[in-house]
C-alpha positions as a printed Julia matrix, in Angstrom:
428×3 Matrix{Float64}:
   0.0    0.0     0.0
   1.26   3.44   -0.95
   1.17   5.86    1.97
   1.11   9.65    1.92
   3.72  11.91    3.47
   4.39  15.61    3.92
   7.58  17.39    2.93
   8.63  20.75    4.38
  11.61  22.73    3.09
  12.48  25.88    5.08
  15.05  28.36    3.75
  16.21  31.79    4.92
  15.88  34.51    2.27
  19.02  36.5     1.46
  19.08  40.17    2.5
  17.71  42.34   -0.29
  16.06  39.44   -2.1
  12.63  39.54   -0.49
  10.91  41.81   -3.01
  12.25  40.08   -6.15
  11.24  36.74   -4.69
   7.8   38.06   -3.8
   7.28  39.19   -7.39
   8.42  35.84   -8.75
   6.04  33.91   -6.5
   3.16  36.16   -7.54
   3.79  35.2   -11.17
   4.0   31.52  -10.31
   0.82  31.68   -8.25
  -1.22  32.49  -11.35
  -0.19  29.14  -12.89
   0.9   26.76  -10.14
   0.5   23.66  -12.27
   2.51  24.65  -15.37
   4.54  27.78  -14.61
   8.04  27.94  -16.1
   9.86  27.63  -12.77
   8.3   24.88  -10.64
   5.44  23.21  -12.56
   3.91  21.1    -9.81
   1.48  19.53  -12.27
   4.39  17.84  -14.05
   5.47  15.97  -10.89
   3.89  12.57  -10.37
   2.3   11.83   -7.01
   1.81  15.39   -5.72
  -1.59  15.91   -4.06
  -1.04  19.49   -2.86
   1.91  21.86   -2.79
   2.54  25.42   -1.7
   5.25  28.06   -1.64
   4.91  30.86    0.87
   6.96  33.66    2.35
   7.26  34.4     6.03
   8.12  38.04    6.58
  11.16  39.02    8.68
  10.23  39.43   12.32
  11.62  39.35   15.84
  11.32  36.55   18.38
   9.62  37.15   21.7
  13.03  37.86   23.21
  13.79  40.41   20.51
  16.17  38.24   18.46
  15.79  38.91   14.72
  14.3   36.21   12.49
  14.98  36.65    8.76
  12.42  36.22    6.01
  11.89  32.58    5.09
  10.69  30.7     2.03
   8.73  27.52    2.7
   7.99  24.7     0.28
   5.34  22.32    1.62
   3.94  19.37   -0.31
   1.82  16.27    0.23
   3.22  13.31   -1.71
   2.45   9.71   -2.43
   5.46   7.77   -1.2
   8.3    7.14   -1.86
   9.24  10.7    -0.96
  12.77  10.45   -2.36
  11.4    9.6    -5.8
   8.91  12.47   -5.65
  11.6   14.97   -4.69
  13.74  13.71   -7.55
  10.76  14.15   -9.85
  10.3   17.69   -8.59
  13.95  18.54   -9.28
  13.77  16.94  -12.73
  10.56  18.78  -13.65
  11.76  22.15  -12.38
  15.43  21.98  -13.34
  16.9   25.47  -13.49
  13.54  26.84  -12.35
  14.52  25.86   -8.83
  17.58  28.07   -9.2
  15.39  31.06  -10.02
  13.33  30.53   -6.85
  15.74  29.16   -4.27
  18.63  31.19   -5.6
  17.16  33.96   -3.44
  17.89  31.85   -0.35
  20.97  31.43    1.82
  23.32  28.59    0.94
  21.81  27.72   -2.44
  24.5   26.55   -4.89
  25.68  29.14   -7.4
  25.02  28.95  -11.15
  28.1   26.82  -11.86
  27.38  24.42   -8.98
  23.6   23.97   -9.35
  23.59  20.41  -10.64
  20.74  17.95  -10.19
  22.55  16.37   -7.24
  23.29  19.76   -5.67
  19.64  20.8    -5.93
  18.47  17.57   -4.34
  21.06  17.92   -1.58
  19.99  21.51   -0.86
  16.3   20.61   -0.55
  17.1   17.57    1.61
  19.43  19.63    3.79
  16.69  22.18    4.49
  13.9   19.65    5.06
  12.07  19.87    8.39
   9.98  17.03    9.78
   6.32  17.64   10.58
   5.41  17.3    14.24
   2.07  15.92   13.06
   0.72  15.16    9.58
  -2.85  14.3     8.56
  -3.97  12.53    5.39
  -7.7   12.28    4.73
  -7.48   8.65    3.62
  -4.16   6.86    3.89
  -3.45   4.85    0.75
  -5.59   6.86   -1.71
  -3.14   8.05   -4.35
  -3.34  10.99   -6.75
  -3.72   8.53   -9.63
  -6.61   6.8    -7.89
  -8.43  10.05   -7.09
  -8.17  11.24  -10.69
  -9.12   7.91  -12.23
 -12.13   7.44   -9.99
 -13.37  10.94  -10.87
 -13.16   9.99  -14.56
 -14.96   6.73  -13.81
 -17.84   8.55  -12.18
 -18.2   10.9   -15.15
 -18.17   7.98  -17.61
 -20.81   6.04  -15.66
 -23.05   9.11  -15.34
 -22.79   9.73  -19.1
 -23.66   6.08  -19.73
 -26.7    6.21  -17.46
 -27.87   9.46  -19.04
 -27.66   7.9   -22.5
 -29.63   4.7   -21.84
 -33.42   4.41  -21.59
 -34.52   3.95  -18.02
 -37.75   3.38  -16.08
 -38.61   4.53  -12.61
 -39.46   0.94  -11.6
 -36.33  -0.61  -13.09
 -34.59  -3.12  -10.84
 -31.5   -1.43   -9.29
 -29.59  -4.73   -9.54
 -30.18  -4.8   -13.32
 -29.01  -1.2   -13.66
 -25.86  -2.02  -11.71
 -25.26  -5.06  -13.93
 -25.57  -2.84  -17.01
 -23.03  -0.42  -15.52
 -20.66  -3.29  -14.75
 -20.95  -4.53  -18.32
 -20.31  -1.01  -19.67
 -17.16  -0.67  -17.57
 -15.85  -4.12  -18.59
 -16.32  -3.36  -22.29
 -14.62   0.05  -22.19
 -10.82  -0.45  -22.57
 -10.2    2.92  -20.93
 -12.02   1.78  -17.78
 -10.66  -1.76  -17.55
  -8.71  -0.83  -14.4
 -11.99  -0.17  -12.56
 -13.19  -3.75  -12.95
 -11.02  -4.7    -9.98
 -11.07  -3.06   -6.53
  -8.54  -0.38   -5.61
  -5.44  -1.68   -3.8
  -6.38  -2.09   -0.17
  -4.55  -2.0     3.11
  -2.25  -4.99    3.01
  -1.27  -7.45    5.74
   1.85  -5.48    6.63
  -0.28  -2.38    7.24
  -2.74  -4.24    9.45
   0.05  -5.85   11.45
   1.63  -2.44   11.93
  -1.69  -1.05   13.09
  -2.05  -3.93   15.54
   1.24  -2.92   17.11
   0.42   0.78   17.25
  -3.19   0.42   18.39
  -2.82  -2.44   20.85
   0.72  -3.21   21.9
   2.04   0.34   22.21
  -0.89   1.57   24.39
  -0.59  -1.57   26.52
   3.12  -0.92   27.0
   2.48   2.7    27.97
  -0.26   1.6    30.38
   2.02  -1.0    31.95
   4.75   1.56   32.52
   2.23   4.06   33.94
   0.86   1.45   36.36
   4.36   0.45   37.44
   5.15   4.08   38.19
   1.67   5.0    39.35
   2.61   7.1    42.41
   5.07   9.16   40.35
   2.58   9.5    37.49
  -0.18  10.73   39.8
   2.17  13.17   41.52
   3.51  14.42   38.2
   0.02  14.98   36.8
  -1.07  16.8    39.93
   1.94  19.12   39.75
   1.38  19.64   36.03
  -2.27  20.62   36.5
  -1.43  23.11   39.26
   1.36  24.73   37.25
  -0.77  24.72   34.09
  -3.61  26.52   35.87
  -1.2   29.15   37.15
   0.0   29.71   33.59
  -3.52  29.82   32.19
  -4.66  32.46   34.66
  -1.61  34.72   34.21
  -0.58  34.4    30.55
  -1.41  37.41   28.37
  -4.35  37.05   25.99
  -4.25  38.93   22.72
  -7.03  41.35   21.85
  -5.49  42.17   18.47
  -7.84  42.14   15.51
  -6.84  41.68   11.86
  -6.57  44.94    9.94
  -8.71  45.53    6.83
  -5.54  45.37    4.72
  -4.56  42.06    6.31
  -7.99  40.59    5.6
  -8.07  41.9     2.03
  -4.68  40.35    1.25
  -5.83  36.94    2.45
  -9.33  37.18    0.97
  -7.74  37.68   -2.45
  -6.18  34.21   -2.16
  -9.24  32.37   -0.79
 -12.59  30.93   -1.85
 -11.9   30.59   -5.57
 -13.32  27.06   -5.81
 -14.49  24.07   -3.78
 -11.02  23.69   -2.23
  -9.05  26.15   -0.16
  -5.74  26.47    1.67
  -4.89  27.81    5.09
  -1.51  28.73    6.58
  -1.01  30.26   10.03
   2.18  30.86   12.0
   2.77  32.01   15.56
   5.14  31.94   18.51
   5.04  29.23   21.16
   4.62  30.66   24.66
   8.13  31.08   26.11
   7.97  28.66   29.03
   9.25  25.12   29.45
   5.78  23.94   30.42
   4.27  25.19   27.18
   7.13  23.85   25.07
   6.71  20.43   26.7
   2.92  20.54   26.38
   3.13  21.44   22.69
   5.48  18.53   22.03
   3.31  16.01   23.86
   0.06  17.22   22.3
   1.5   17.12   18.78
   2.99  13.68   19.42
  -0.48  12.46   20.42
  -1.99  14.3    17.44
   0.4   12.56   15.06
  -0.46   9.21   16.63
  -4.16   9.93   16.19
  -3.92  11.12   12.59
  -1.93   8.06   11.57
  -3.75   5.35   13.48
  -7.23   6.6    14.44
  -8.34   9.35   12.07
  -7.17   7.99    8.71
 -10.44   7.17    6.96
 -11.9   10.46    5.85
 -12.54  12.16    9.19
 -10.37  14.18   11.57
 -12.3   13.79   14.83
 -15.55  14.44   12.95
 -14.25  17.1    10.53
 -14.56  15.56    7.05
 -13.58  18.49    4.85
  -9.79  18.33    5.27
  -7.62  16.71    2.59
  -4.23  17.19    4.28
  -2.89  19.15    7.26
   0.37  19.44    9.17
   2.03  21.16   12.15
   5.69  22.11   11.71
   8.12  23.68   14.19
  10.25  26.59   12.98
  13.17  28.64   14.31
  14.39  26.18   16.91
  10.78  25.49   17.95
  10.15  29.13   18.84
   7.41  29.24   16.17
   4.91  26.77   14.75
   3.18  26.79   11.39
  -0.11  25.03   10.71
  -0.98  24.4     7.06
  -4.04  22.66    5.65
  -5.92  21.95    2.43
  -9.66  21.85    2.96
 -13.09  22.29    1.34
 -15.46  25.23    1.6
 -14.97  28.75    2.87
 -12.6   29.73    5.65
 -15.56  30.73    7.82
 -17.23  27.32    7.48
 -13.83  25.7     8.07
 -13.34  27.53   11.38
 -16.95  26.92   12.41
 -16.56  23.19   11.7
 -13.6   22.97   14.05
 -15.21  25.1    16.76
 -18.41  23.04   16.72
 -16.85  19.57   16.51
 -13.38  19.61   18.0
 -12.86  22.78   20.04
 -11.04  20.73   22.7
  -8.5   19.69   20.08
  -7.99  23.28   18.97
  -7.41  24.3    22.57
  -4.93  21.5    23.27
  -2.9   22.34   20.18
  -3.14  26.1    19.71
  -3.4   27.28   23.33
   0.37  26.83   23.56
   0.62  29.74   21.12
   1.27  33.26   22.37
  -1.94  35.28   22.76
  -4.45  32.43   22.41
  -7.86  32.98   24.08
  -7.81  31.86   27.71
  -8.37  28.13   28.28
  -9.35  26.12   31.35
  -7.37  22.94   32.06
  -5.97  22.98   28.5
  -9.13  21.64   26.83
 -11.98  23.94   27.8
 -13.19  27.45   26.89
 -10.57  28.91   24.48
 -11.99  28.32   20.99
 -15.51  28.49   22.4
 -14.98  32.24   22.53
 -15.72  32.24   18.82
 -14.94  35.85   17.94
 -11.69  35.9    19.91
 -10.6   32.59   18.39
 -11.35  33.72   14.83
  -9.48  36.97   15.4
  -6.52  34.98   16.72
  -6.43  32.74   13.64
  -6.87  35.62   11.2
  -4.12  37.66   12.8
  -1.72  34.72   12.51
  -2.81  33.64    9.03
  -0.18  34.24    6.36
  -0.74  34.46    2.6
   0.17  31.46    0.48
   1.59  32.89   -2.73
   1.68  29.63   -4.72
  -0.83  26.85   -4.11
  -1.31  23.72   -6.23
  -3.97  21.02   -6.11
  -3.87  17.91   -8.29
  -7.69  17.68   -8.32
  -8.93  21.17   -7.57
 -12.59  20.54   -8.47
 -13.03  17.62   -6.08
 -13.97  17.87   -2.43
 -12.84  15.25    0.06
 -16.4   13.92    0.12
 -16.38  13.71   -3.69
 -13.21  11.65   -3.63
 -14.67   9.33   -1.01
 -17.92   8.93   -2.93
 -16.03   8.16   -6.14
 -14.01   5.49   -4.32
 -17.24   3.86   -3.11
 -18.61   3.9    -6.66
 -15.57   1.99   -7.88
 -15.75  -0.43   -4.97
 -19.42  -1.09   -5.79
 -18.52  -2.45   -9.21
 -17.04  -5.57   -7.61
 -18.61  -8.36   -5.59
 -22.23  -9.28   -4.99
 -24.88  -6.8    -3.86
 -28.54  -7.01   -2.85
 -31.22  -4.98   -4.56
 -31.29  -2.55   -1.64
 -27.51  -2.31   -1.73
 -27.58  -1.63   -5.47
 -30.13   1.13   -4.91
 -27.88   2.77   -2.31
 -24.92   2.42   -4.66
 -26.82   4.04   -7.55
 -27.76   6.91   -5.22
 -24.06   7.84   -5.15
 -24.27   8.72   -8.85
């Protein structure tokens, strides 16, 4: 089974190069799939990709942080092959973009190997990465969308009666698919989760929790004492940490609105400082470790704790973990996106984002916080950064569309009752 993975490349921009790079990214953003520099559409196995600039700023202690260029992509594995494909497709186009960054090889040294080495040397691991459905490849998503269109055209072209047996209609569709050479691949089910995957899940879902539980029970007095101390110290932090009342400026909102809501899919990028205490740094690490566990082993079948509109998301530490960036690819408007999270998983928002400087006040890490809807939305908007270049391999499909198309393909195989066939036809 092919898995999905996120790649993050973080590079410091050279002094004096910010404006030329900004102009270049603006040009690329108009044609992310086939621009002359980094044509993401020419790279096999890329679900989503983005290039964005982080403006120069100062850390909470006043230390300067230079402007940074980030490349973030969601690939079908193997990642090494995808990165090689990216370098091969872009070629000297990478030089035009990353040549504005510190340490990039000069014109005479920018070979294929040097480009690959530079990107690998500036890669940063995600603290947590979410894939809507592990194992569903770009090729599968595109093919199943074409399958749906072909079946719908077939059904529209054939005479039908309201009382026609659903099982006979399904049989006619199956025959149509078998006879079309271009759809022969759909006659068999999509590759499923193999034995190795299930054995791995058995380890992660059963053995690892049992091991953690056994250790906790063996050290129960220390665990209880540690948790008690943690809760007391956490509450002291929660009641004394500053809460931001900053609101996004009209200019800030206009800049981001210009890059949003142009189709069924959208992107979101937000960056902020982690609160400067050891407790918060530790809490952020633990929460994101648990988040990564959950996204890989619990929420990997089309739903992130009840939120079904997200294709991919990740949390990445920057600047020696002084800052974090959250980036996602989702369906619908940014308002509906935020509302979905507030309504369904506000506790998760609080656990993750309350470690960020200025977050609305929480109670015991999980409560309140995002429930202050206006304050939470202001916080996110203030920390949202524009994504200058954003690519989607299937920009007209929502996550629900992709899931529905996969079920249509699956319904072409095996036996099915009349009621089951009727439910299957309702997907079309």
